[in-house]
A tleap script that builds the chain and sets N, CA, C and O, in Angstrom:
source leaprc.protein.ff14SB
mol = sequence {
  NMET ARG THR THR ALA LYS GLU THR GLY ARG
  SER VAL THR ASN GLN ALA GLN MET GLN THR
  HIE THR ARG GLN ALA GLN LEU ALA ILE TRP
  LYS VAL ALA SER ASN THR ASN LYS THR VAL
  ALA ALA ALA ARG SER ALA ILE ARG TYR PHE
  LEU ALA SER LEU HIE ILE PHE VAL LEU ALA
  ILE ALA THR GLY ILE ASN MET ALA LEU SER
  ILE ILE ILE ILE ILE SER LEU VAL ALA PHE
  VAL SER GLY SER ALA CYS GLY ILE PHE PHE
  SER ALA THR ALA PRO SER ALA ASP THR ILE
  THR VAL GLN GLN ALA VAL GLU TYR ARG ASP
  ARG LEU GLU GLY ILE SER ASP THR VAL GLN
  HIE ASP ARG GLN ASP ILE THR THR ASN ASP
  ASP VAL TYR TYR ILE ARG CTRP
}
set mol.1.N position { -98.289 -78.512 50.679 }
set mol.1.CA position { -97.243 -78.329 51.187 }
set mol.1.C position { -96.087 -79.240 51.833 }
set mol.1.O position { -94.876 -79.079 51.688 }
set mol.2.N position { -96.683 -80.150 52.516 }
set mol.2.CA position { -95.866 -81.223 52.984 }
set mol.2.C position { -95.376 -81.571 52.314 }
set mol.2.O position { -94.165 -81.594 52.532 }
set mol.3.N position { -95.784 -82.039 51.176 }
set mol.3.CA position { -94.957 -82.831 49.892 }
set mol.3.C position { -94.097 -82.086 49.352 }
set mol.3.O position { -93.042 -82.594 48.974 }
set mol.4.N position { -94.268 -81.092 49.230 }
set mol.4.CA position { -93.410 -80.085 48.562 }
set mol.4.C position { -91.925 -80.026 49.713 }
set mol.4.O position { -90.790 -80.277 49.310 }
set mol.5.N position { -92.227 -79.671 51.067 }
set mol.5.CA position { -91.418 -79.608 51.742 }
set mol.5.C position { -90.578 -80.857 51.856 }
set mol.5.O position { -89.374 -80.791 52.102 }
set mol.6.N position { -91.282 -82.106 51.660 }
set mol.6.CA position { -90.628 -83.236 52.096 }
set mol.6.C position { -89.634 -83.365 50.379 }
set mol.6.O position { -88.526 -83.902 50.388 }
set mol.7.N position { -90.059 -82.971 49.449 }
set mol.7.CA position { -89.504 -83.003 48.143 }
set mol.7.C position { -87.950 -82.304 48.381 }
set mol.7.O position { -86.800 -82.731 48.284 }
set mol.8.N position { -88.612 -80.898 48.773 }
set mol.8.CA position { -87.573 -80.030 49.118 }
set mol.8.C position { -86.251 -80.382 49.908 }
set mol.8.O position { -85.068 -80.118 49.696 }
set mol.9.N position { -86.835 -81.002 50.788 }
set mol.9.CA position { -85.600 -81.231 51.972 }
set mol.9.C position { -84.902 -82.425 51.521 }
set mol.9.O position { -83.789 -82.690 51.976 }
set mol.10.N position { -85.527 -83.233 50.582 }
set mol.10.CA position { -84.698 -84.454 49.945 }
set mol.10.C position { -84.062 -84.113 48.930 }
set mol.10.O position { -83.036 -84.768 48.747 }
set mol.11.N position { -84.320 -83.209 48.079 }
set mol.11.CA position { -83.493 -82.329 47.196 }
set mol.11.C position { -82.247 -81.495 47.847 }
set mol.11.O position { -81.160 -81.525 47.270 }
set mol.12.N position { -82.386 -80.880 48.846 }
set mol.12.CA position { -81.231 -80.574 49.649 }
set mol.12.C position { -80.446 -81.447 50.286 }
set mol.12.O position { -79.275 -81.098 50.432 }
set mol.13.N position { -80.818 -82.630 50.761 }
set mol.13.CA position { -80.151 -83.695 51.344 }
set mol.13.C position { -79.394 -84.439 49.789 }
set mol.13.O position { -78.217 -84.796 49.812 }
set mol.14.N position { -80.075 -84.556 48.786 }
set mol.14.CA position { -79.362 -85.280 47.856 }
set mol.14.C position { -78.212 -84.348 47.255 }
set mol.14.O position { -77.138 -84.851 46.927 }
set mol.15.N position { -78.488 -82.801 47.098 }
set mol.15.CA position { -77.692 -81.672 46.758 }
set mol.15.C position { -76.483 -81.956 47.845 }
set mol.15.O position { -75.383 -82.266 47.388 }
set mol.16.N position { -76.625 -81.878 48.990 }
set mol.16.CA position { -75.776 -82.170 49.722 }
set mol.16.C position { -74.774 -83.438 49.953 }
set mol.16.O position { -73.632 -83.403 50.410 }
set mol.17.N position { -75.420 -84.410 49.571 }
set mol.17.CA position { -74.590 -85.778 49.237 }
set mol.17.C position { -73.773 -85.752 47.916 }
set mol.17.O position { -72.667 -86.266 47.744 }
set mol.18.N position { -74.431 -85.139 47.115 }
set mol.18.CA position { -73.661 -84.953 45.618 }
set mol.18.C position { -72.592 -83.831 45.965 }
set mol.18.O position { -71.561 -84.098 45.347 }
set mol.19.N position { -72.480 -82.929 46.556 }
set mol.19.CA position { -71.678 -82.074 47.235 }
set mol.19.C position { -70.531 -82.978 47.644 }
set mol.19.O position { -69.387 -82.879 47.200 }
set mol.20.N position { -70.924 -83.818 48.484 }
set mol.20.CA position { -69.998 -84.384 49.378 }
set mol.20.C position { -69.315 -85.483 48.491 }
set mol.20.O position { -68.094 -85.390 48.373 }
set mol.21.N position { -69.938 -86.481 47.874 }
set mol.21.CA position { -69.433 -86.945 46.812 }
set mol.21.C position { -68.611 -86.139 45.660 }
set mol.21.O position { -67.523 -86.555 45.262 }
set mol.22.N position { -69.016 -85.348 45.324 }
set mol.22.CA position { -67.892 -84.386 44.409 }
set mol.22.C position { -66.797 -84.240 44.871 }
set mol.22.O position { -65.766 -84.597 44.301 }
set mol.23.N position { -66.872 -83.516 46.329 }
set mol.23.CA position { -65.542 -83.069 47.042 }
set mol.23.C position { -64.696 -84.514 47.200 }
set mol.23.O position { -63.513 -84.592 46.870 }
set mol.24.N position { -65.360 -85.505 47.678 }
set mol.24.CA position { -64.407 -86.846 47.911 }
set mol.24.C position { -63.478 -87.110 46.330 }
set mol.24.O position { -62.264 -87.259 46.189 }
set mol.25.N position { -64.381 -87.098 45.465 }
set mol.25.CA position { -63.793 -87.275 43.980 }
set mol.25.C position { -62.928 -86.419 43.812 }
set mol.25.O position { -61.876 -86.894 43.385 }
set mol.26.N position { -62.926 -84.903 44.036 }
set mol.26.CA position { -62.090 -83.876 43.571 }
set mol.26.C position { -60.656 -84.576 44.672 }
set mol.26.O position { -59.533 -84.823 44.234 }
set mol.27.N position { -61.042 -84.749 45.932 }
set mol.27.CA position { -59.896 -85.018 46.896 }
set mol.27.C position { -59.418 -86.361 46.299 }
set mol.27.O position { -58.188 -86.309 46.286 }
set mol.28.N position { -59.822 -87.474 45.826 }
set mol.28.CA position { -59.162 -88.655 45.113 }
set mol.28.C position { -58.413 -88.084 43.962 }
set mol.28.O position { -57.267 -88.519 43.849 }
set mol.29.N position { -58.843 -87.110 42.984 }
set mol.29.CA position { -58.304 -87.067 41.805 }
set mol.29.C position { -56.753 -86.222 42.474 }
set mol.29.O position { -55.597 -86.431 42.105 }
set mol.30.N position { -57.186 -85.348 43.434 }
set mol.30.CA position { -55.664 -84.515 44.029 }
set mol.30.C position { -54.735 -85.796 43.922 }
set mol.30.O position { -53.897 -86.058 43.059 }
set mol.31.N position { -55.174 -86.626 45.202 }
set mol.31.CA position { -54.127 -87.651 45.596 }
set mol.31.C position { -53.654 -88.430 44.448 }
set mol.31.O position { -52.461 -88.730 44.388 }
set mol.32.N position { -54.545 -88.816 43.454 }
set mol.32.CA position { -54.064 -89.581 42.319 }
set mol.32.C position { -52.996 -88.585 41.803 }
set mol.32.O position { -51.862 -89.059 41.863 }
set mol.33.N position { -53.069 -87.332 41.314 }
set mol.33.CA position { -52.535 -86.203 40.759 }
set mol.33.C position { -51.122 -86.086 41.485 }
set mol.33.O position { -50.087 -86.170 40.824 }
set mol.34.N position { -51.108 -85.889 42.865 }
set mol.34.CA position { -49.998 -86.167 43.814 }
set mol.34.C position { -49.146 -87.386 43.684 }
set mol.34.O position { -47.934 -87.245 43.522 }
set mol.35.N position { -49.554 -88.278 43.729 }
set mol.35.CA position { -48.748 -89.453 43.766 }
set mol.35.C position { -48.347 -89.695 42.445 }
set mol.35.O position { -47.233 -90.212 42.363 }
set mol.36.N position { -49.052 -89.426 41.156 }
set mol.36.CA position { -48.323 -89.559 39.944 }
set mol.36.C position { -47.099 -88.330 39.666 }
set mol.36.O position { -46.149 -88.531 38.909 }
set mol.37.N position { -47.298 -87.129 40.367 }
set mol.37.CA position { -46.334 -86.335 40.306 }
set mol.37.C position { -44.801 -87.273 40.901 }
set mol.37.O position { -43.791 -87.644 40.302 }
set mol.38.N position { -45.222 -87.391 42.248 }
set mol.38.CA position { -44.315 -88.243 42.954 }
set mol.38.C position { -43.495 -89.643 42.159 }
set mol.38.O position { -42.288 -89.858 42.270 }
set mol.39.N position { -44.238 -90.300 41.541 }
set mol.39.CA position { -43.730 -91.386 40.791 }
set mol.39.C position { -43.272 -90.935 39.415 }
set mol.39.O position { -42.537 -91.710 38.803 }
set mol.40.N position { -43.665 -89.590 38.755 }
set mol.40.CA position { -42.600 -89.043 37.853 }
set mol.40.C position { -41.197 -88.766 38.399 }
set mol.40.O position { -40.153 -89.114 37.847 }
set mol.41.N position { -41.284 -88.213 39.353 }
set mol.41.CA position { -40.218 -87.616 39.974 }
set mol.41.C position { -38.910 -88.699 40.124 }
set mol.41.O position { -37.756 -88.746 39.698 }
set mol.42.N position { -39.848 -89.599 41.046 }
set mol.42.CA position { -38.966 -90.850 41.472 }
set mol.42.C position { -38.258 -91.551 39.900 }
set mol.42.O position { -37.077 -91.870 39.759 }
set mol.43.N position { -39.132 -91.639 39.056 }
set mol.43.CA position { -38.694 -92.164 37.705 }
set mol.43.C position { -37.643 -91.301 37.027 }
set mol.43.O position { -36.866 -91.865 36.257 }
set mol.44.N position { -37.530 -89.913 37.243 }
set mol.44.CA position { -36.868 -89.141 36.677 }
set mol.44.C position { -35.570 -89.340 37.403 }
set mol.44.O position { -34.600 -89.618 36.699 }
set mol.45.N position { -35.389 -89.236 38.764 }
set mol.45.CA position { -34.243 -89.328 39.602 }
set mol.45.C position { -33.629 -90.912 39.127 }
set mol.45.O position { -32.425 -91.098 38.951 }
set mol.46.N position { -34.497 -91.815 38.984 }
set mol.46.CA position { -33.674 -93.254 38.908 }
set mol.46.C position { -32.932 -93.328 37.326 }
set mol.46.O position { -31.825 -93.790 37.052 }
set mol.47.N position { -33.841 -92.772 36.500 }
set mol.47.CA position { -33.228 -92.466 35.303 }
set mol.47.C position { -31.862 -91.487 35.087 }
set mol.47.O position { -30.949 -91.648 34.277 }
set mol.48.N position { -32.019 -90.548 35.969 }
set mol.48.CA position { -30.936 -89.672 35.956 }
set mol.48.C position { -29.397 -90.539 36.863 }
set mol.48.O position { -28.242 -90.404 36.461 }
set mol.49.N position { -29.746 -91.275 37.941 }
set mol.49.CA position { -28.553 -91.983 38.532 }
set mol.49.C position { -28.248 -93.314 37.764 }
set mol.49.O position { -27.248 -93.951 38.096 }
set mol.50.N position { -29.136 -93.814 36.656 }
set mol.50.CA position { -28.723 -94.705 36.060 }
set mol.50.C position { -27.608 -94.348 34.857 }
set mol.50.O position { -26.609 -94.997 34.547 }
set mol.51.N position { -28.173 -92.959 34.221 }
set mol.51.CA position { -27.111 -92.480 33.576 }
set mol.51.C position { -25.996 -92.049 34.057 }
set mol.51.O position { -25.048 -91.970 33.276 }
set mol.52.N position { -25.851 -91.741 35.168 }
set mol.52.CA position { -24.815 -91.391 36.015 }
set mol.52.C position { -23.636 -92.543 36.087 }
set mol.52.O position { -22.432 -92.486 35.838 }
set mol.53.N position { -24.447 -93.556 36.510 }
set mol.53.CA position { -23.483 -94.661 36.998 }
set mol.53.C position { -22.992 -95.434 35.403 }
set mol.53.O position { -21.963 -96.100 35.290 }
set mol.54.N position { -23.811 -95.212 34.450 }
set mol.54.CA position { -23.510 -95.732 33.029 }
set mol.54.C position { -22.347 -95.022 32.822 }
set mol.54.O position { -21.295 -95.624 32.606 }
set mol.55.N position { -22.414 -93.508 32.872 }
set mol.55.CA position { -21.161 -92.698 32.370 }
set mol.55.C position { -20.030 -93.108 33.146 }
set mol.55.O position { -19.025 -93.378 32.489 }
set mol.56.N position { -19.941 -93.243 34.674 }
set mol.56.CA position { -18.851 -93.549 35.486 }
set mol.56.C position { -18.263 -94.988 34.802 }
set mol.56.O position { -17.051 -95.198 34.761 }
set mol.57.N position { -19.220 -95.924 34.287 }
set mol.57.CA position { -18.852 -97.222 33.953 }
set mol.57.C position { -18.025 -97.026 32.686 }
set mol.57.O position { -16.911 -97.510 32.487 }
set mol.58.N position { -18.592 -96.397 32.016 }
set mol.58.CA position { -17.888 -96.064 30.382 }
set mol.58.C position { -16.772 -95.691 30.510 }
set mol.58.O position { -15.880 -96.157 29.801 }
set mol.59.N position { -16.463 -94.469 31.730 }
set mol.59.CA position { -15.218 -94.018 31.876 }
set mol.59.C position { -14.202 -94.954 32.261 }
set mol.59.O position { -13.095 -95.011 31.725 }
set mol.60.N position { -14.723 -95.920 33.497 }
set mol.60.CA position { -13.569 -96.797 33.545 }
set mol.60.C position { -13.403 -97.987 32.898 }
set mol.60.O position { -12.538 -98.794 33.238 }
set mol.61.N position { -14.366 -98.210 31.745 }
set mol.61.CA position { -13.917 -99.221 30.621 }
set mol.61.C position { -12.787 -98.602 29.715 }
set mol.61.O position { -11.811 -99.187 29.245 }
set mol.62.N position { -13.198 -97.097 29.562 }
set mol.62.CA position { -12.108 -96.255 28.743 }
set mol.62.C position { -10.672 -96.250 29.219 }
set mol.62.O position { -9.625 -96.191 28.575 }
set mol.63.N position { -10.943 -96.341 30.744 }
set mol.63.CA position { -9.571 -95.845 31.191 }
set mol.63.C position { -9.042 -97.241 31.210 }
set mol.63.O position { -7.837 -97.327 30.974 }
set mol.64.N position { -9.523 -98.069 31.382 }
set mol.64.CA position { -8.816 -99.673 31.327 }
set mol.64.C position { -8.418 -99.889 30.022 }
set mol.64.O position { -7.335 -100.463 29.911 }
set mol.65.N position { -8.971 -99.599 29.039 }
set mol.65.CA position { -8.336 -99.852 27.783 }
set mol.65.C position { -7.351 -99.040 27.480 }
set mol.65.O position { -6.440 -99.442 26.756 }
set mol.66.N position { -7.363 -98.052 27.869 }
set mol.66.CA position { -6.291 -96.854 27.328 }
set mol.66.C position { -5.106 -97.759 28.365 }
set mol.66.O position { -4.243 -98.387 27.751 }
set mol.67.N position { -5.089 -97.795 29.443 }
set mol.67.CA position { -4.134 -98.502 30.197 }
set mol.67.C position { -3.678 -99.777 29.400 }
set mol.67.O position { -2.468 -99.908 29.214 }
set mol.68.N position { -4.544 -100.728 28.912 }
set mol.68.CA position { -4.040 -101.811 28.253 }
set mol.68.C position { -3.408 -101.374 26.947 }
set mol.68.O position { -2.522 -102.098 26.491 }
set mol.69.N position { -3.709 -100.426 26.378 }
set mol.69.CA position { -3.026 -100.284 24.958 }
set mol.69.C position { -1.835 -99.516 25.281 }
set mol.69.O position { -1.071 -99.365 24.327 }
set mol.70.N position { -1.386 -98.849 26.683 }
set mol.70.CA position { -0.100 -98.254 26.624 }
set mol.70.C position { 0.588 -99.145 27.071 }
set mol.70.O position { 1.790 -99.079 26.811 }
set mol.71.N position { 0.175 -100.097 27.755 }
set mol.71.CA position { 1.169 -101.405 28.068 }
set mol.71.C position { 1.730 -102.074 26.814 }
set mol.71.O position { 2.922 -102.119 26.509 }
set mol.72.N position { 0.653 -102.612 26.098 }
set mol.72.CA position { 0.923 -103.315 24.770 }
set mol.72.C position { 1.663 -102.460 23.899 }
set mol.72.O position { 2.420 -103.065 23.139 }
set mol.73.N position { 1.648 -101.156 23.800 }
set mol.73.CA position { 2.536 -100.104 22.891 }
set mol.73.C position { 4.057 -100.013 23.375 }
set mol.73.O position { 4.965 -99.680 22.613 }
set mol.74.N position { 4.260 -100.377 24.850 }
set mol.74.CA position { 5.565 -100.368 25.626 }
set mol.74.C position { 6.084 -101.590 25.320 }
set mol.74.O position { 7.258 -101.743 24.985 }
set mol.75.N position { 5.301 -102.457 25.413 }
set mol.75.CA position { 5.905 -103.934 25.242 }
set mol.75.C position { 6.527 -104.076 23.824 }
set mol.75.O position { 7.618 -104.575 23.549 }
set mol.76.N position { 5.398 -103.413 22.789 }
set mol.76.CA position { 5.753 -103.549 21.210 }
set mol.76.C position { 6.944 -102.803 21.243 }
set mol.76.O position { 7.850 -103.433 20.697 }
set mol.77.N position { 7.313 -101.654 21.691 }
set mol.77.CA position { 8.475 -100.810 21.432 }
set mol.77.C position { 9.427 -101.718 21.882 }
set mol.77.O position { 10.157 -102.169 21.000 }
set mol.78.N position { 9.625 -102.129 23.075 }
set mol.78.CA position { 10.709 -102.828 23.661 }
set mol.78.C position { 11.217 -103.858 22.847 }
set mol.78.O position { 12.372 -104.009 22.450 }
set mol.79.N position { 9.984 -104.709 22.597 }
set mol.79.CA position { 10.147 -105.765 21.449 }
set mol.79.C position { 10.960 -105.551 20.194 }
set mol.79.O position { 11.832 -106.275 19.714 }
set mol.80.N position { 10.474 -104.380 19.764 }
set mol.80.CA position { 11.052 -104.008 18.214 }
set mol.80.C position { 12.514 -103.342 18.642 }
set mol.80.O position { 13.421 -104.010 18.145 }
set mol.81.N position { 12.930 -102.383 19.306 }
set mol.81.CA position { 14.175 -102.072 19.619 }
set mol.81.C position { 15.134 -103.507 20.023 }
set mol.81.O position { 16.351 -103.531 19.840 }
set mol.82.N position { 14.467 -104.502 20.514 }
set mol.82.CA position { 15.380 -105.349 21.068 }
set mol.82.C position { 15.793 -106.502 19.706 }
set mol.82.O position { 16.881 -107.062 19.572 }
set mol.83.N position { 14.776 -106.619 18.940 }
set mol.83.CA position { 14.709 -107.046 17.778 }
set mol.83.C position { 14.923 -106.536 16.462 }
set mol.83.O position { 14.714 -107.124 15.400 }
set mol.84.N position { 15.412 -105.243 16.661 }
set mol.84.CA position { 15.650 -104.408 15.695 }
set mol.84.C position { 16.282 -105.121 14.144 }
set mol.84.O position { 16.634 -106.301 14.140 }
set mol.85.N position { 16.354 -104.432 13.123 }
set mol.85.CA position { 17.069 -104.621 11.773 }
set mol.85.C position { 18.311 -104.400 12.220 }
set mol.85.O position { 19.121 -105.208 11.765 }
set mol.86.N position { 18.783 -103.545 12.993 }
set mol.86.CA position { 20.289 -103.537 13.256 }
set mol.86.C position { 20.758 -104.877 13.946 }
set mol.86.O position { 21.956 -105.147 13.866 }
set mol.87.N position { 20.044 -105.608 14.515 }
set mol.87.CA position { 20.622 -106.565 15.252 }
set mol.87.C position { 21.882 -106.726 16.361 }
set mol.87.O position { 22.781 -107.539 16.578 }
set mol.88.N position { 21.459 -105.616 16.860 }
set mol.88.CA position { 22.532 -105.423 18.036 }
set mol.88.C position { 22.493 -106.153 19.054 }
set mol.88.O position { 23.528 -106.343 19.694 }
set mol.89.N position { 21.380 -106.682 19.405 }
set mol.89.CA position { 21.246 -107.566 20.450 }
set mol.89.C position { 21.508 -109.061 20.309 }
set mol.89.O position { 21.818 -109.765 21.270 }
set mol.90.N position { 21.349 -109.573 18.885 }
set mol.90.CA position { 21.122 -110.733 18.404 }
set mol.90.C position { 22.575 -110.909 17.529 }
set mol.90.O position { 22.757 -112.063 17.142 }
set mol.91.N position { 23.516 -110.037 17.204 }
set mol.91.CA position { 24.670 -110.050 16.644 }
set mol.91.C position { 25.912 -110.609 16.768 }
set mol.91.O position { 26.869 -110.410 16.020 }
set mol.92.N position { 25.854 -111.604 18.133 }
set mol.92.CA position { 26.748 -112.169 18.734 }
set mol.92.C position { 27.299 -113.588 17.980 }
set mol.92.O position { 28.292 -114.275 18.223 }
set mol.93.N position { 26.383 -113.709 17.109 }
set mol.93.CA position { 26.542 -114.979 16.084 }
set mol.93.C position { 26.110 -114.579 14.929 }
set mol.93.O position { 25.047 -114.009 14.686 }
set mol.94.N position { 27.372 -115.037 13.849 }
set mol.94.CA position { 26.936 -114.461 12.622 }
set mol.94.C position { 26.180 -115.592 11.808 }
set mol.94.O position { 26.629 -116.736 11.740 }
set mol.95.N position { 25.135 -115.240 11.263 }
set mol.95.CA position { 24.111 -115.811 10.694 }
set mol.95.C position { 24.737 -116.860 9.399 }
set mol.95.O position { 24.156 -117.941 9.298 }
set mol.96.N position { 25.767 -116.612 8.521 }
set mol.96.CA position { 26.480 -117.372 7.593 }
set mol.96.C position { 28.098 -116.988 7.764 }
set mol.96.O position { 28.492 -116.051 8.460 }
set mol.97.N position { 28.741 -117.656 7.195 }
set mol.97.CA position { 30.064 -117.525 7.052 }
set mol.97.C position { 30.421 -116.334 6.398 }
set mol.97.O position { 31.548 -116.024 6.783 }
set mol.98.N position { 30.011 -115.579 5.641 }
set mol.98.CA position { 30.145 -114.277 4.864 }
set mol.98.C position { 29.965 -113.093 5.533 }
set mol.98.O position { 30.577 -112.051 5.298 }
set mol.99.N position { 28.841 -113.316 6.646 }
set mol.99.CA position { 28.841 -111.930 7.591 }
set mol.99.C position { 29.787 -111.855 8.613 }
set mol.99.O position { 30.443 -112.867 8.863 }
set mol.100.N position { 29.968 -110.849 9.235 }
set mol.100.CA position { 30.685 -110.401 10.456 }
set mol.100.C position { 29.560 -110.061 11.537 }
set mol.100.O position { 28.430 -109.719 11.189 }
set mol.101.N position { 29.955 -110.182 12.904 }
set mol.101.CA position { 29.397 -109.860 13.870 }
set mol.101.C position { 29.850 -108.480 14.202 }
set mol.101.O position { 30.892 -107.942 13.826 }
set mol.102.N position { 28.626 -107.833 15.200 }
set mol.102.CA position { 29.371 -106.209 15.766 }
set mol.102.C position { 30.525 -106.119 16.436 }
set mol.102.O position { 31.288 -105.154 16.495 }
set mol.103.N position { 30.630 -107.342 17.022 }
set mol.103.CA position { 32.103 -107.738 17.998 }
set mol.103.C position { 33.189 -107.485 16.923 }
set mol.103.O position { 33.961 -106.544 17.106 }
set mol.104.N position { 33.301 -108.223 15.860 }
set mol.104.CA position { 34.376 -108.360 14.660 }
set mol.104.C position { 34.210 -106.972 14.240 }
set mol.104.O position { 35.320 -106.446 14.166 }
set mol.105.N position { 33.275 -106.177 13.938 }
set mol.105.CA position { 33.398 -104.801 13.174 }
set mol.105.C position { 34.124 -103.818 13.983 }
set mol.105.O position { 34.960 -103.010 13.579 }
set mol.106.N position { 33.680 -103.997 15.226 }
set mol.106.CA position { 34.407 -103.049 16.397 }
set mol.106.C position { 35.683 -103.645 16.403 }
set mol.106.O position { 36.575 -102.811 16.246 }
set mol.107.N position { 36.079 -104.834 16.536 }
set mol.107.CA position { 37.828 -105.331 16.797 }
set mol.107.C position { 38.414 -104.427 15.203 }
set mol.107.O position { 39.420 -103.718 15.212 }
set mol.108.N position { 37.578 -104.646 13.983 }
set mol.108.CA position { 38.447 -104.356 12.842 }
set mol.108.C position { 38.555 -102.725 12.620 }
set mol.108.O position { 39.471 -102.220 11.970 }
set mol.109.N position { 37.596 -102.034 13.191 }
set mol.109.CA position { 37.574 -100.373 13.121 }
set mol.109.C position { 38.897 -100.238 14.348 }
set mol.109.O position { 39.693 -99.341 14.067 }
set mol.110.N position { 39.139 -100.838 15.354 }
set mol.110.CA position { 40.206 -100.709 16.382 }
set mol.110.C position { 41.464 -100.785 15.660 }
set mol.110.O position { 42.443 -100.042 15.738 }
set mol.111.N position { 41.244 -101.926 14.866 }
set mol.111.CA position { 42.581 -102.125 14.482 }
set mol.111.C position { 42.799 -101.141 13.267 }
set mol.111.O position { 43.924 -100.641 13.260 }
set mol.112.N position { 42.071 -100.805 12.367 }
set mol.112.CA position { 42.050 -99.744 11.593 }
set mol.112.C position { 42.758 -98.229 11.989 }
set mol.112.O position { 43.500 -97.472 11.363 }
set mol.113.N position { 42.151 -98.185 13.332 }
set mol.113.CA position { 42.704 -96.860 13.901 }
set mol.113.C position { 44.183 -96.930 14.538 }
set mol.113.O position { 44.965 -96.005 14.762 }
set mol.114.N position { 44.318 -98.263 14.752 }
set mol.114.CA position { 46.000 -98.532 15.266 }
set mol.114.C position { 46.558 -98.253 14.412 }
set mol.114.O position { 47.349 -97.322 14.560 }
set mol.115.N position { 46.439 -98.947 12.982 }
set mol.115.CA position { 47.256 -98.357 12.089 }
set mol.115.C position { 47.561 -97.003 11.313 }
set mol.115.O position { 48.529 -96.471 10.768 }
set mol.116.N position { 45.929 -96.671 11.606 }
set mol.116.CA position { 46.184 -95.136 10.906 }
set mol.116.C position { 47.097 -94.215 12.216 }
set mol.116.O position { 47.636 -93.183 11.815 }
set mol.117.N position { 47.255 -94.526 13.574 }
set mol.117.CA position { 47.831 -93.981 14.241 }
set mol.117.C position { 49.418 -94.326 14.232 }
set mol.117.O position { 50.222 -93.552 14.752 }
set mol.118.N position { 49.806 -95.501 13.626 }
set mol.118.CA position { 51.270 -95.892 13.948 }
set mol.118.C position { 51.822 -95.633 12.455 }
set mol.118.O position { 52.982 -95.286 12.234 }
set mol.119.N position { 50.775 -95.861 11.384 }
set mol.119.CA position { 51.691 -95.691 9.945 }
set mol.119.C position { 51.418 -94.260 9.344 }
set mol.119.O position { 50.351 -93.646 9.371 }
set mol.120.N position { 52.521 -93.898 8.838 }
set mol.120.CA position { 52.237 -92.439 8.234 }
set mol.120.C position { 51.452 -92.584 7.045 }
set mol.120.O position { 51.851 -93.531 6.368 }
set mol.121.N position { 50.403 -91.928 6.520 }
set mol.121.CA position { 49.419 -91.800 5.533 }
set mol.121.C position { 49.092 -90.405 5.170 }
set mol.121.O position { 49.295 -89.411 5.868 }
set mol.122.N position { 48.510 -90.455 3.885 }
set mol.122.CA position { 47.963 -89.381 3.313 }
set mol.122.C position { 46.452 -89.318 3.718 }
set mol.122.O position { 46.039 -90.460 3.920 }
set mol.123.N position { 45.616 -88.487 3.880 }
set mol.123.CA position { 44.364 -88.280 4.370 }
set mol.123.C position { 43.617 -87.247 2.806 }
set mol.123.O position { 44.039 -86.156 2.423 }
set mol.124.N position { 42.651 -87.912 2.299 }
set mol.124.CA position { 41.748 -86.835 1.324 }
set mol.124.C position { 40.642 -86.744 1.787 }
set mol.124.O position { 39.815 -87.644 1.929 }
set mol.125.N position { 40.527 -85.247 2.148 }
set mol.125.CA position { 39.079 -84.575 2.396 }
set mol.125.C position { 38.575 -84.065 1.297 }
set mol.125.O position { 38.988 -83.046 0.744 }
set mol.126.N position { 37.336 -85.001 0.811 }
set mol.126.CA position { 36.472 -84.273 0.271 }
set mol.126.C position { 35.644 -83.164 0.447 }
set mol.126.O position { 35.030 -83.337 1.499 }
set mol.127.N position { 35.296 -81.988 -0.137 }
set mol.127.CA position { 34.563 -80.973 0.214 }
set mol.127.C position { 34.002 -80.735 -1.104 }
set mol.127.O position { 34.692 -80.903 -2.109 }
set mol.128.N position { 32.586 -80.288 -1.174 }
set mol.128.CA position { 31.866 -79.419 -2.068 }
set mol.128.C position { 31.765 -78.209 -1.920 }
set mol.128.O position { 32.037 -77.661 -0.852 }
set mol.129.N position { 31.324 -77.535 -3.047 }
set mol.129.CA position { 30.783 -76.132 -3.040 }
set mol.129.C position { 29.654 -75.652 -2.205 }
set mol.129.O position { 29.522 -74.687 -1.452 }
set mol.130.N position { 28.832 -76.689 -2.599 }
set mol.130.CA position { 27.575 -76.318 -1.756 }
set mol.130.C position { 27.162 -77.462 -0.351 }
set mol.130.O position { 26.093 -77.820 0.143 }
set mol.131.N position { 28.326 -77.714 -0.116 }
set mol.131.CA position { 28.214 -78.823 1.464 }
set mol.131.C position { 27.235 -79.856 1.403 }
set mol.131.O position { 26.578 -80.208 2.383 }
set mol.132.N position { 27.105 -80.462 -0.006 }
set mol.132.CA position { 26.488 -81.666 -0.256 }
set mol.132.C position { 27.235 -82.701 -0.656 }
set mol.132.O position { 28.000 -82.485 -1.597 }
set mol.133.N position { 27.207 -83.851 -0.147 }
set mol.133.CA position { 28.220 -85.122 -0.474 }
set mol.133.C position { 27.622 -86.061 -1.249 }
set mol.133.O position { 28.291 -87.049 -1.553 }
set mol.134.N position { 26.291 -85.944 -1.708 }
set mol.134.CA position { 25.812 -86.752 -2.641 }
set mol.134.C position { 25.807 -86.443 -4.080 }
set mol.134.O position { 26.223 -85.358 -4.486 }
set mol.135.N position { 25.313 -87.433 -4.937 }
set mol.135.CA position { 25.588 -86.534 -6.474 }
set mol.135.C position { 24.107 -86.253 -6.805 }
set mol.135.O position { 23.190 -87.031 -6.543 }
set mol.136.N position { 23.990 -85.163 -7.357 }
set mol.136.CA position { 22.685 -84.930 -7.649 }
set mol.136.C position { 22.418 -85.490 -8.954 }
set mol.136.O position { 23.115 -84.939 -9.806 }
set mol.137.N position { 21.711 -86.325 -9.384 }
set mol.137.CA position { 21.128 -86.956 -10.569 }
set mol.137.C position { 20.303 -86.035 -11.547 }
set mol.137.O position { 19.791 -86.512 -12.559 }
savepdb mol mol.pdb
quit
């Protein structure tokens, strides 16, 4: 009986120790799972903040490119108008002896208007039936 009681006591002690070890293992697993959840939440938060800052950075670059492009377009338009084919800004000097400057053309027009005002003349007005002045080939 004594041996049986000792073995039963040992069995109960071993069983209590096993339950304690099991409970400790469960607590350790719960802590690991809790820490893993916290780590995953922190990683998600870090990724979310990284993507938000990347979005802001891309917007800043796009805005800068738009501003630079706008400035380039404005400078190009000013250069195009100032150096246009009409030559308004560069026509003070004639490129060859056969051409006239804008100033000479304006003086010639003023002289023709002066002659038209002082000399009696006939004027021919051309009108068409369909109000079109070009020839329809």
